[in-house]
KEPAVEX-96037 format. One line per field, with one value per atom (N, C-alpha, C): residue number from 1; x, y, z. Coordinates in steps of 0.02 Angstrom, whole numbers. Each point is the difference from the previous one (the first is absolute). Last residue first. Layout:
REM residues N
pos	[NUM;...];
c1	[X;...];
c2	[Y;...];
c3	[Z;...];
//
This chain:
REM residues 339
pos	[339;339;339;338;338;338;337;337;337;336;336;336;335;335;335;334;334;334;333;333;333;332;332;332;331;331;331;330;330;330;329;329;329;328;328;328;327;327;327;326;326;326;325;325;325;324;324;324;323;323;323;322;322;322;321;321;321;320;320;320;319;319;319;318;318;318;317;317;317;316;316;316;315;315;315;314;314;314;313;313;313;312;312;312;311;311;311;310;310;310;309;309;309;308;308;308;307;307;307;306;306;306;305;305;305;304;304;304;303;303;303;302;302;302;301;301;301;300;300;300;299;299;299;298;298;298;297;297;297;296;296;296;295;295;295;294;294;294;293;293;293;292;292;292;291;291;291;290;290;290;289;289;289;288;288;288;287;287;287;286;286;286;285;285;285;284;284;284;283;283;283;282;282;282;281;281;281;280;280;280;279;279;279;278;278;278;277;277;277;276;276;276;275;275;275;274;274;274;273;273;273;272;272;272;271;271;271;270;270;270;269;269;269;268;268;268;267;267;267;266;266;266;265;265;265;264;264;264;263;263;263;262;262;262;261;261;261;260;260;260;259;259;259;258;258;258;257;257;257;256;256;256;255;255;255;254;254;254;253;253;253;252;252;252;251;251;251;250;250;250;249;249;249;248;248;248;247;247;247;246;246;246;245;245;245;244;244;244;243;243;243;242;242;242;241;241;241;240;240;240;239;239;239;238;238;238;237;237;237;236;236;236;235;235;235;234;234;234;233;233;233;232;232;232;231;231;231;230;230;230;229;229;229;228;228;228;227;227;227;226;226;226;225;225;225;224;224;224;223;223;223;222;222;222;221;221;221;220;220;220;219;219;219;218;218;218;217;217;217;216;216;216;215;215;215;214;214;214;213;213;213;212;212;212;211;211;211;210;210;210;209;209;209;208;208;208;207;207;207;206;206;206;205;205;205;204;204;204;203;203;203;202;202;202;201;201;201;200;200;200;199;199;199;198;198;198;197;197;197;196;196;196;195;195;195;194;194;194;193;193;193;192;192;192;191;191;191;190;190;190;189;189;189;188;188;188;187;187;187;186;186;186;185;185;185;184;184;184;183;183;183;182;182;182;181;181;181;180;180;180;179;179;179;178;178;178;177;177;177;176;176;176;175;175;175;174;174;174;173;173;173;172;172;172;171;171;171;170;170;170;169;169;169;168;168;168;167;167;167;166;166;166;165;165;165;164;164;164;163;163;163;162;162;162;161;161;161;160;160;160;159;159;159;158;158;158;157;157;157;156;156;156;155;155;155;154;154;154;153;153;153;152;152;152;151;151;151;150;150;150;149;149;149;148;148;148;147;147;147;146;146;146;145;145;145;144;144;144;143;143;143;142;142;142;141;141;141;140;140;140;139;139;139;138;138;138;137;137;137;136;136;136;135;135;135;134;134;134;133;133;133;132;132;132;131;131;131;130;130;130;129;129;129;128;128;128;127;127;127;126;126;126;125;125;125;124;124;124;123;123;123;122;122;122;121;121;121;120;120;120;119;119;119;118;118;118;117;117;117;116;116;116;115;115;115;114;114;114;113;113;113;112;112;112;111;111;111;110;110;110;109;109;109;108;108;108;107;107;107;106;106;106;105;105;105;104;104;104;103;103;103;102;102;102;101;101;101;100;100;100;99;99;99;98;98;98;97;97;97;96;96;96;95;95;95;94;94;94;93;93;93;92;92;92;91;91;91;90;90;90;89;89;89;88;88;88;87;87;87;86;86;86;85;85;85;84;84;84;83;83;83;82;82;82;81;81;81;80;80;80;79;79;79;78;78;78;77;77;77;76;76;76;75;75;75;74;74;74;73;73;73;72;72;72;71;71;71;70;70;70;69;69;69;68;68;68;67;67;67;66;66;66;65;65;65;64;64;64;63;63;63;62;62;62;61;61;61;60;60;60;59;59;59;58;58;58;57;57;57;56;56;56;55;55;55;54;54;54;53;53;53;52;52;52;51;51;51;50;50;50;49;49;49;48;48;48;47;47;47;46;46;46;45;45;45;44;44;44;43;43;43;42;42;42;41;41;41;40;40;40;39;39;39;38;38;38;37;37;37;36;36;36;35;35;35;34;34;34;33;33;33;32;32;32;31;31;31;30;30;30;29;29;29;28;28;28;27;27;27;26;26;26;25;25;25;24;24;24;23;23;23;22;22;22;21;21;21;20;20;20;19;19;19;18;18;18;17;17;17;16;16;16;15;15;15;14;14;14;13;13;13;12;12;12;11;11;11;10;10;10;9;9;9;8;8;8;7;7;7;6;6;6;5;5;5;4;4;4;3;3;3;2;2;2;1;1;1];
c1	[-1228;-28;-53;171;-32;-52;163;-52;-43;191;-59;-42;170;-46;-55;160;-53;-35;189;-50;-54;173;-54;-41;164;-66;-46;193;-67;-49;191;-84;-40;171;-13;-52;180;-69;-51;161;-34;-55;173;-53;-42;179;-53;-37;137;-23;-31;120;-57;-6;132;-13;-32;23;69;-22;-131;24;21;-38;47;-13;-149;45;39;-122;30;64;-128;4;6;50;31;4;-69;37;24;-137;-51;63;88;-79;-23;147;27;-9;-116;29;29;-107;-6;33;125;-26;-51;88;50;-26;-125;-22;37;1;-44;1;169;17;-57;13;-1;16;114;-53;-30;118;22;-49;-69;46;-2;-50;-10;29;56;-47;-21;159;28;-37;-67;57;21;-152;-49;74;49;-16;-22;87;35;-28;-150;39;65;-110;-52;31;128;-14;-47;12;65;9;-206;-10;86;-154;71;41;-246;31;69;-141;9;36;-49;57;18;-105;6;2;49;-32;32;-35;32;-33;-93;79;65;-214;-1;75;-104;-9;17;2;-59;-22;206;-15;-82;76;36;3;-133;-10;50;46;-53;-13;196;7;-79;5;40;19;-99;-63;52;132;-46;-58;149;44;-34;-107;-17;56;-165;77;12;-240;70;59;-241;5;76;-176;36;10;-135;-27;46;85;-37;-30;211;-82;-7;216;-7;-78;94;24;-36;-73;49;-18;-75;-21;35;96;-48;-10;38;54;-62;60;-20;15;44;43;-75;-70;10;69;-191;56;63;-284;34;59;-215;52;57;-238;40;37;-62;-65;4;216;-28;-64;154;36;-59;-83;33;44;-137;-63;60;87;-60;-35;199;7;-52;10;31;5;-131;-36;56;60;-53;-37;192;-4;-26;10;-48;12;65;39;-15;-92;55;56;-244;22;80;-118;-4;26;-68;62;-18;-157;43;49;-198;-30;29;-7;70;-38;-123;61;38;-203;-17;84;2;-31;0;180;-66;-42;152;19;-84;226;-91;3;169;19;-67;95;-62;20;186;-41;-32;132;11;-91;156;-85;44;119;26;-76;38;46;1;-206;37;54;-197;77;58;-239;49;60;-227;89;51;-252;1;83;-31;-28;2;-11;58;17;-209;39;61;-157;-15;42;-29;66;-26;-195;72;81;-197;-16;46;0;41;-13;-83;52;48;-241;23;58;-70;4;9;45;38;-3;-125;32;25;42;-68;26;89;-52;-53;258;-52;-17;150;-22;-57;222;-88;9;166;19;-98;154;-40;18;66;-7;-32;99;37;-26;-169;43;98;-293;64;77;-289;56;63;-197;-16;28;40;52;-76;4;-46;6;132;-52;-50;234;4;-70;151;-72;-19;152;-53;-40;190;24;-28;-14;29;-29;116;-25;-71;220;-92;-10;237;-17;-84;204;-78;7;193;-23;-69;152;-16;-35;82;52;2;-175;53;74;-182;15;40;-103;53;15;-171;61;52;-209;22;79;-129;18;61;-149;52;52;-214;52;72;-187;34;42;-107;45;42;-166;37;61;-199;27;85;-167;20;43;-74;2;62;-171;19;56;-187;29;57;-117;13;36;-120;71;44;-125;-22;46;18;-48;17;189;-85;-11;210;-24;-83;165;-32;-32;66;74;-19;-166;17;56;-73;-46;40;106;-26;-20;9;67;3;-214;23;75;-167;22;39;-222;70;22;-240;11;78;-41;-18;-13;177;-83;-16;248;-44;-85;226;-64;-58;272;-36;-62;201;-25;-79;216;-46;-44;261;-74;-33;231;-111;19;232;-59;-94;276;-51;-85;296;-76;-28;203;-4;-61;169;-62;-27;142;29;-27;-45;22;17;-103;59;26;-166;47;56;-225;56;36;-110;7;41;-95;67;1;-201;79;58;-211;30;53;-103;37;12;-97;49;47;-234;45;89;-167;-26;64;-84;59;3;-135;54;50;-225;66;62;-180;26;44;-82;54;20;-154;50;56;-237;38;45;-101;33;27;-92;54;19;-187;7;97;-173;-16;77;-98;31;38;-162;88;46;-203;-17;80;-115;14;18;-7;-5;33;9;-32;-24;120;-78;-34;241;-27;-91;210;-48;-46;220;-35;-51;192;11;-41;-13;2;25;12;-90;26;188;-2;-97;156;-7;-22;159;-86;23;199;-26;-60;207;-65;-57;288;-94;-12;254;-52;-72;151;29;-28;-102;20;46;-190;43;19;15;-40;11;60;19;-52;-61;48;46;-281;73;38;-255;70;69;-249;38;50;-54;-21;29;149;-50;-60;191;-64;-33;234;-21;-45;156;-67;-24;249;-20;-86;232;-62;-8;213;-14;-80;165;-52;-25;207;-30;-63;164;-65;-26;237;-34;-94;199;-74;-12;181;24;-30;-15;-39;23;57;13;-44;-23;79;11;-222;26;73;-123;-10;21;43;41;-16;-143;68;49;-184;-15;73;5;-10;-22;28;66;-14;-169;33;80;-139;-72;58;56;7;-34;-42;104;43;-270;32;70;-92;-29;34;-44;5;-7;-59;14;9;-38;87;-18;-181;54;79;-201;1;43;18;-57;11;95;10;-48;130;-76;24;151;-36;-59;145;-34;-12;91;-10;8;154;-70;-21;236;-10;-84;179;-63;-30;189;4;-39;-15;53;0;-133;-44;70;27;-21;-54;177;21;-31;-79;18;52;-120;-45;4;139;-14;-60;101;55;-35;-173;31;52;-145;-2;70;-194;57;13;-181;-3;82;-110;-13;25;-32;-35;10;-70;55;-26;-91;-4;61;-16;-1;-7;-68;3;4;72;-26;1;88;-77;-9;266;-49;-84;282;-41;-84];
c2	[1377;-39;-32;116;44;-13;-138;7;59;-78;-52;27;147;-3;-62;49;55;-19;-151;11;32;20;-44;-32;182;-6;-60;-44;70;8;-129;-49;49;111;-47;-50;121;53;-17;-173;49;26;-79;-55;43;131;32;-86;-9;76;12;-195;15;37;-109;37;46;-227;5;94;-241;71;15;-194;-10;98;-224;86;-22;-174;10;56;-162;99;31;-223;52;71;-212;35;39;-158;18;39;-110;58;7;-156;61;52;-213;60;61;-158;24;77;-189;72;47;-189;60;19;-176;61;51;-157;38;60;-163;45;60;-153;3;54;-35;27;-19;-175;80;28;-181;11;50;-80;15;2;-75;-27;1;111;-64;-15;201;4;-58;3;-4;13;-46;-45;19;180;-66;-49;141;39;-40;-38;-22;0;49;-67;-40;241;-25;-63;197;-61;-49;172;48;-72;47;19;-8;-34;65;2;-114;-45;66;-53;24;-19;-81;-14;30;17;9;-22;-43;42;-32;-140;54;11;-223;85;47;-221;35;45;-76;-53;20;170;-16;-36;-23;45;15;-146;-51;97;5;-62;10;111;47;-57;-103;51;32;-170;-10;65;74;-23;-19;26;59;4;-191;4;66;-65;-44;30;90;-39;-14;213;-27;-52;174;-48;-31;132;-54;-40;158;17;-69;83;-34;-23;103;-89;-12;215;-26;-72;57;60;-30;2;-76;41;114;-27;-27;71;-30;-9;166;-54;-35;77;18;-47;-27;-25;41;-44;14;-17;-57;29;13;-101;69;15;-224;26;97;-147;-4;42;-13;14;20;-52;73;21;-178;26;79;-230;0;80;-61;-15;8;28;14;36;-164;62;42;-212;-5;82;-69;15;16;34;-57;48;80;-69;-39;245;-5;-78;13;34;3;-228;108;21;-245;40;79;-191;-39;44;51;-27;-7;150;-68;-10;116;-14;-35;85;-29;-24;67;-79;-5;156;35;-105;132;-80;54;109;10;-67;170;-66;-25;163;-7;-56;160;-54;-3;197;-28;-21;126;-24;-36;206;-67;-8;172;-52;-51;48;54;-58;-26;47;-9;-41;-67;32;84;51;-79;-36;74;32;-222;3;70;-15;-14;-28;71;22;7;-158;35;62;-206;1;74;-59;32;-22;-46;57;19;-228;23;79;-151;16;26;-33;54;-32;-154;77;48;-222;21;89;-98;-2;26;-19;52;-60;-64;-18;24;38;22;-49;23;-55;48;39;3;-27;-51;-5;-1;128;-60;23;182;-59;-81;188;-4;-40;51;-47;-21;63;51;-88;-15;9;41;-22;-14;-16;98;-43;30;82;-54;-10;157;21;-33;-31;-15;18;-37;14;-28;-79;52;4;81;-10;-77;203;-56;-42;224;-60;0;139;4;-67;155;-64;-16;205;-28;-49;172;-69;-31;262;-68;-55;237;-57;-26;192;6;-67;8;73;5;-202;-3;77;-13;-40;-33;133;37;-54;-152;42;83;-182;-36;80;26;18;-64;57;41;6;-204;39;60;-70;-76;49;99;25;-65;-33;65;15;-201;-35;109;-57;14;-32;82;77;-63;-127;34;60;-221;24;47;-2;-26;-2;49;-76;-16;172;2;-114;107;63;-11;-147;33;44;-56;-16;9;9;50;-12;-227;52;79;-250;53;49;-147;18;39;-102;85;18;-225;14;96;-83;-2;21;11;-42;-28;164;33;-54;45;-8;-21;125;-39;-4;9;16;-12;32;-26;11;87;11;-47;148;-46;1;116;15;-71;15;4;15;-35;-53;11;128;-7;-55;75;-22;-13;117;-25;-32;162;-62;-4;150;-41;-56;212;-23;-83;192;30;-66;-72;-13;62;-51;-48;6;193;-3;-87;74;21;-20;-85;-35;45;71;-45;-54;175;27;-33;-75;43;32;-109;-58;35;135;-9;-49;95;50;-8;-142;-2;48;-27;-48;1;178;-16;-39;-6;46;4;-123;-29;39;81;-29;-53;150;16;-22;-105;-5;64;-110;-26;42;132;-15;-39;27;63;-14;-143;-44;77;-93;24;10;-76;-31;20;61;36;-46;20;-56;-4;144;45;-87;34;-16;16;-104;72;-31;-120;2;69;-48;38;-18;-141;84;68;-267;30;71;-91;-22;62;72;-75;-9;196;1;-83;100;-4;-34;134;-37;-15;80;37;-90;14;12;17;-12;11;5;-52;54;29;-146;55;-11;-163;31;39;-232;67;46;-206;-33;75;-80;73;-44;-68;-23;29;95;-53;-31;221;-20;-68;27;71;-57;-119;13;51;-109;59;25;-212;-13;57;-67;53;-24;-66;5;40;-13;-4;37;-83;2;-28;130;-79;28;111;-1;-51;51;64;-8;-186;0;80;-147;30;25;-103;-64;56;128;-105;-43;236;-29;-60;64;-5;6;-22;-54;15;184;-47;-83;199;24;-57;-25;-12;10;82;-80;-27;224;-29;-91;147;23;-55;-8;-31;3;138;-64;-32;230;-42;-66;78;-4;-21;-138;92;-2;-214;35;93;-278;55;44;-228;25;58;-108;-47;58;11;36;-1;-105;7;56;-92;8;28;-156;29;42;-95;-12;30;-130;78;22;-212;46;72;-123;-11;31;-117;44;12;-145;-23;64;42;-59;-20;204;10;-71;7;31;3;-121;-13;38;121;-58;-50;170;45;-77;-54;23;38;-50;-59;5;179;-37;-67;196;-34;-25;214;-63;-26;168;14;-92;54;78;-19;-230;65;74;-230;-26;64;-42;19;-8;-123;43;9;-85;-8;57;-118;46;5;-193;54;47;-146;14;33;-12;-30;35;5;49;-57];
c3	[46;-30;25;109;-34;-44;106;36;-12;-141;54;3;-42;-58;27;154;-29;-27;7;65;-10;-151;-15;50;50;-54;-21;161;19;-30;-76;19;24;-78;-69;37;131;-20;-60;96;58;-24;-145;5;57;-26;-57;-8;178;-5;-47;17;40;-22;-161;30;59;-112;49;35;-130;7;43;-167;77;-11;-176;26;62;-220;80;25;-203;5;73;-80;-41;30;97;32;-57;-95;66;49;-146;-64;75;35;-21;-24;76;62;-22;-135;21;35;-103;-48;63;106;0;-53;-1;74;17;-194;-9;63;-1;-47;12;221;-67;-44;232;-34;-53;149;-28;-3;170;-66;-14;263;-69;-56;233;-80;-21;132;-16;-29;95;-43;-20;161;-62;-62;234;-23;-72;142;-58;-23;95;-65;-22;215;-73;-58;230;-58;-61;111;-57;-21;27;30;-20;-85;24;46;-113;72;6;-222;32;78;-258;56;63;-263;36;76;-278;85;46;-307;74;48;-194;-26;58;-33;22;-29;-44;-37;4;148;-46;-61;148;-63;-42;162;-49;-62;233;-59;-83;172;-24;-52;134;-64;-30;198;-53;-50;178;-29;-64;145;-55;-28;150;-46;-61;239;-42;-74;85;39;-37;-13;-5;32;-92;29;-12;-14;-34;63;64;-86;-11;168;18;-46;-53;9;38;-80;81;11;-207;-10;55;-115;48;13;-247;55;76;-280;69;56;-251;68;50;-283;39;79;-220;54;16;-215;17;72;-157;-63;70;-9;40;-33;-61;-23;19;68;-4;-22;-52;-3;8;25;-47;-11;161;-33;-70;210;-5;-65;-6;35;-6;-68;-29;7;91;-40;-48;235;-27;-85;133;7;-5;-32;-35;-4;145;-75;-50;281;-36;-83;212;-14;-58;97;-22;-2;-8;-59;10;138;-9;-55;15;33;-35;-32;49;27;-161;93;7;-219;39;72;-151;-39;10;119;-80;-29;208;5;-105;153;-29;-24;218;-61;-48;125;0;-29;36;35;-4;-181;51;14;-135;4;53;-132;81;-22;-168;4;74;-187;46;23;-162;-10;54;-136;30;16;-156;-22;66;-4;5;-31;44;45;-5;-50;-45;28;105;-102;-24;232;9;-90;74;29;-50;0;-61;19;115;-33;-33;114;77;-68;-100;-8;63;-56;-70;24;156;-4;-51;-13;66;2;-164;0;33;54;-54;-7;240;-86;-43;276;-34;-89;255;-48;-74;169;-25;-45;216;-23;-39;170;-30;-62;226;-83;-21;197;1;-83;126;54;-15;-154;63;42;-181;5;21;64;15;-19;-52;24;1;-167;54;94;-292;53;67;-197;1;61;-109;28;-11;-71;68;17;-226;-5;84;-164;-43;31;75;-58;4;160;17;-69;-27;63;1;-131;3;28;37;-37;16;-67;34;-8;-15;-45;32;-11;48;-21;-59;-23;54;-51;67;1;-190;48;18;12;-43;-26;176;-5;-25;-91;43;45;-173;-7;51;76;-6;-40;79;55;-6;-158;14;35;-74;-45;19;155;-24;-47;8;65;-2;-172;-4;69;14;-48;-26;166;21;-52;-26;11;15;-127;-21;37;81;-40;-17;212;-39;-69;241;10;-93;126;4;-36;54;-7;-18;193;-60;-45;244;-55;-63;155;-23;-23;29;30;-28;23;-53;20;164;-7;-60;89;5;-20;-72;64;-27;-139;6;57;-86;47;7;-167;91;22;-172;-11;88;-160;66;0;-182;-15;70;-67;23;11;-74;-34;8;123;23;-57;-26;10;3;81;1;-99;165;14;-30;-50;58;-29;-58;-24;60;10;-76;-5;192;5;-71;129;-57;-2;109;35;-35;-107;14;56;-132;-51;65;81;-15;-27;18;26;28;-182;2;68;-51;-35;3;74;50;-30;-113;63;18;-185;-21;59;16;13;-44;45;73;-14;-196;11;85;-137;-32;38;91;-2;-17;-48;48;25;-207;12;43;-4;-56;17;53;55;-18;-156;58;41;-153;-49;62;36;22;-34;-5;89;-33;-212;38;73;-105;-42;40;161;-60;-26;233;-60;-55;279;-67;-54;263;-47;-81;170;-11;-28;49;55;2;-170;-22;77;1;-20;11;129;-42;-39;180;25;-73;-25;3;18;3;-72;21;203;-47;-59;74;12;9;86;-47;13;153;2;-63;23;30;-32;109;-66;43;190;-61;-92;213;9;-55;-68;56;45;-197;32;29;-154;3;50;-77;52;-1;-54;-42;62;-64;4;-19;80;33;-13;-151;48;70;-214;25;73;-144;-52;43;13;38;-67;37;13;21;-132;80;-21;-133;18;57;-174;48;37;-230;32;72;-170;51;21;-152;-6;36;-11;20;12;39;-23;25;86;-59;-66;253;-54;-39;173;12;-64;20;-10;4;24;-61;-21;206;0;-83;169;16;-48;-37;-35;22;140;-103;-38;239;-12;-78;57;10;-14;14;-58;-11;201;-50;-59;185;15;-76;27;-43;40;46;-64;-11;214;-36;-72;82;70;19;-147;15;31;-2;-88;22;102;41;-30;-124;56;56;-263;43;69;-284;59;41;-193;34;47;-227;55;35;-256;46;69;-130;-51;6;155;-20;-69;57;-60;0;129;-18;-33;126;-48;-46;143;-51;-54;182;-38;-79;219;-30;-78;147;-23;-69;144;-75;-6;188;-49;-65;171;10;-81;139;-65;-37;92;11;-49;-54;-12;41;94;-42;-10;106;-20;-39;45;21;-21;-111;75;40;-260;22;90;-247;68;12;-247;50;47;-238;17;64;-205;78;-15;-172;-12;66;-64;27;-10;-92;-3;32];
//
């Protein structure tokens, strides 16, 4: 098995993709809108990936946060609210209000997770635990549950618990924190010049939820920790901050290798994130030449990464009874809306 999550080019596996995946055995796959047409097609695609790999608990990822980051949507799937839209609209900060909001979040993400499970998807890249700052780029914005540590921790935990009840794993992101970045790492390399004490605040939600099974790194330079390399390719940041100070011991996945925050060719980027300490390199775009080159360049998965992958996948389940699933989803959504 190679320590890579690959994308696919379209709504069905091509013969070349099937041959590559059968030979290289990537750790998992990630889906985007180009891979999705309708429920029967999507379930057939995810089933084909399980059949190809022989792994029932295969990580099949999707970016389904709700709000503006959603790969599934109408007319075949529900429109889910953003993280910010689930928070208390009155702005109340009482303990009872937070408990009520956490229950709303839990119901929402259990229902969202059931929709994913019906499609054969097993992992969603949520929740966002970043704490957006007033002068930051809006790439995070309403994807976050807020800018204060306590509610973000409580609601992030509720999101993970809801997903787990549906048999779906969540991925906390973007560790160690993207909330101060003044640019979008999809387009350029953000540099954060905050002092260490401020960065410790950004890390707090990740530290509180360090028992999560999966996390995604930030393509952000933190000058107080390593002025030369962004977190995804910085051994210092990964070992001293993510694994050390934060204490995250789950499966560490890089953000997408194709983002403009990174430099060098795509296979070299894959090697760089793995050498820095990521367990998995994430290659989203399904370009066959890139995937072939990555498969040739990257080493086999380490024993530590393999153990973390097994732990992360062990709770994953696939729901088959669509009638019971629909009723359960409807009850959860009704409860969410009543809270």
